[in-house]
C-alpha positions in Angstrom: 110.6 -0.3 171.6 108.0 -1.2 169.0 106.5 1.5 166.9 103.2 2.9 168.0 100.2 1.6 166.1 96.6 2.5 166.0 94.3 4.7 164.0 95.8 7.7 162.2 94.9 11.1 163.6 91.5 12.5 162.7 91.5 15.0 160.0 88.8 17.5 159.0 87.9 19.0 155.7 89.6 22.3 156.7 92.8 20.3 157.3 92.5 18.7 153.8 91.8 22.1 152.1 94.8 23.7 153.9 97.1 20.8 153.0 95.9 20.8 149.4 96.7 24.4 149.0 100.3 23.8 150.3 100.8 21.0 147.8 99.5 23.1 144.9 101.8 25.9 145.9 104.8 23.6 145.9 104.0 21.2 143.0 101.1 22.7 141.1 97.7 21.0 140.4 99.4 18.2 138.6 101.3 17.3 141.8 98.2 17.1 143.9 97.4 13.4 144.4 95.6 11.6 147.2 98.8 9.9 148.2 100.8 13.2 148.2 98.0 14.9 150.2 97.9 12.1 152.7 101.6 12.6 153.4 101.0 16.3 153.8 98.3 15.8 156.5 100.1 12.9 158.2 97.4 10.4 157.5 96.6 7.7 155.0 95.0 8.0 151.6 92.2 5.7 152.8 91.4 8.2 155.6 91.0 10.9 153.0 88.3 9.0 151.2 85.9 9.6 154.1 85.9 13.3 153.0 86.6 13.2 149.3 86.2 10.3 146.9 89.0 11.2 144.5 91.1 14.0 143.1 88.1 15.5 141.2 86.2 15.6 144.5 89.2 17.2 146.1 89.4 19.9 143.4 85.6 20.6 143.8 86.1 21.0 147.5 88.9 23.5 146.9 86.9 25.4 144.4 83.9 25.7 146.7 86.1 26.7 149.6 87.8 29.4 147.6 84.5 30.7 146.1 83.0 30.9 149.6 86.0 32.5 151.3 87.8 34.6 148.7 85.6 35.5 145.7 84.2 39.0 146.0 80.4 39.6 145.5 79.9 43.3 145.2 76.7 44.8 146.6 74.6 47.6 145.1 75.2 46.5 141.5 74.3 48.9 138.7 70.7 48.7 137.5 71.7 49.1 133.8 72.3 45.6 132.4 75.6 46.2 130.6 77.2 48.0 133.5 75.9 45.3 135.9 77.6 42.6 133.8 80.8 44.6 133.7 80.8 45.0 137.5 80.1 41.2 138.0 82.7 40.2 135.5 85.3 42.5 137.0 84.7 41.1 140.5 85.0 37.6 139.0 88.2 38.4 137.3 89.7 40.1 140.4 88.9 37.0 142.5 90.3 34.5 140.1 93.4 36.5 139.3 94.8 36.1 142.8 94.7 32.3 142.5 95.7 31.4 138.9 95.7 27.6 139.5 91.9 27.8 139.7 91.8 29.0 136.2 93.8 26.0 135.0 91.2 23.8 136.6 88.2 25.7 135.4 89.5 26.0 131.8 88.4 22.5 130.9 84.8 23.2 132.0 84.6 19.7 133.5 84.6 21.0 137.1 82.2 23.7 138.3 82.0 25.3 141.8 78.5 25.6 143.0 79.8 28.4 145.2 80.9 30.3 142.1 77.6 30.2 140.3 76.7 33.6 141.7 78.6 35.1 138.7 77.0 33.4 135.8 73.6 33.8 137.5 74.0 37.6 137.7 75.5 37.9 134.2 72.8 35.8 132.4 70.0 37.5 134.4 71.3 40.9 133.3 71.6 39.8 129.7 68.0 38.6 129.8 66.9 41.9 131.4 68.6 43.7 128.5 66.2 41.9 126.1 68.1 38.8 125.0 66.6 35.3 124.8 68.0 32.8 127.3 70.3 31.1 124.7 71.8 34.4 123.7 72.2 35.5 127.3 74.2 32.3 128.0 76.4 33.1 125.0 77.1 36.5 126.6 78.3 34.8 129.8 80.4 32.4 127.8 82.1 35.2 125.8 82.8 37.1 129.0 84.1 33.9 130.7 86.5 33.0 127.9 87.7 36.6 127.7 88.4 36.6 131.4 90.2 33.2 131.3 92.4 34.4 128.5 93.3 37.7 130.3 94.2 36.0 133.5 96.2 33.2 131.9 98.1 35.7 129.8 99.0 37.9 132.7 100.0 34.9 134.9 102.3 33.6 132.2 103.9 37.0 131.7 104.4 37.3 135.5 106.1 33.9 135.6 108.5 35.0 132.8 109.3 38.3 134.5 110.0 36.4 137.8 112.6 34.3 135.9 114.6 37.5 135.2 116.1 38.7 132.0 114.5 39.9 128.8 111.4 38.1 127.7 111.2 36.6 124.2 108.6 39.3 123.3 111.0 42.0 124.4 113.8 40.5 122.2 111.4 40.4 119.2 110.3 44.0 119.5 113.9 45.2 120.1 114.8 43.9 116.6 111.8 44.6 114.5 112.4 45.6 110.9 111.0 49.2 110.7 110.4 48.9 106.9 108.1 45.8 107.4 106.5 46.8 110.7 106.8 50.6 110.9 104.1 51.1 113.5 105.2 48.4 115.8 108.8 49.3 115.5 108.0 52.8 116.6 106.2 51.8 119.7 108.4 48.7 120.3 110.4 50.1 123.3 107.1 50.8 125.0 105.4 47.6 124.1 105.9 45.9 127.5 104.7 48.9 129.4 101.7 49.4 127.2 100.6 45.7 127.3 101.1 45.5 131.0 98.4 48.1 131.6 95.2 46.8 133.1 92.6 47.3 130.4 90.3 44.5 131.4 87.3 46.6 132.4 87.5 48.6 129.3 87.8 45.5 127.2 85.0 43.6 128.8 82.7 46.7 128.6 83.3 46.9 124.8 82.6 43.2 124.5 79.4 43.4 126.5 78.2 46.5 124.7 78.7 44.7 121.4 76.8 41.6 122.5 73.7 43.2 124.0 70.8 44.6 121.9 
């Protein structure tokens, strides 16, 4: 019997987004290609181009979908500018931390989710309200953004190493420190992993913001 021919099944943007998330979970962002995605949805790469023009368009679709569905937007933000920035930054960090692959995409600054602009809008506006000119207010956001990216990336990398089992390289280093050369670190060495695993993001971003605002 000859194989069935005809048009491939219709696919929606929701189908594409769900399939792209599955591909990323299996192969990472680098493994997400239009051809790989077409196989995942049981269609053709040509059919995907009716919804997204290329991989960059696909990533933008994923970013907007995640910002719309998953990123928290706290209500009743503090009136005081510094505390408002801390509240917004903490919400941004909490939303991104649950999906580290997004950080890998956003780190280049080449792609920007319109759905995620709520966060820089609130932070820049609060910095202006605190008395900074627009240029300096944007610098506040950039400093908060880079601090947030670094914190999420570092924790994600540590989590991957722990999942692999065994001692981390950092644990091995601190277990064999020369107490004469590094007396303070050698003393706290056995507790280093525990201490650095503590969530100090909010305290750190508050100190950063307080130092940047007038």
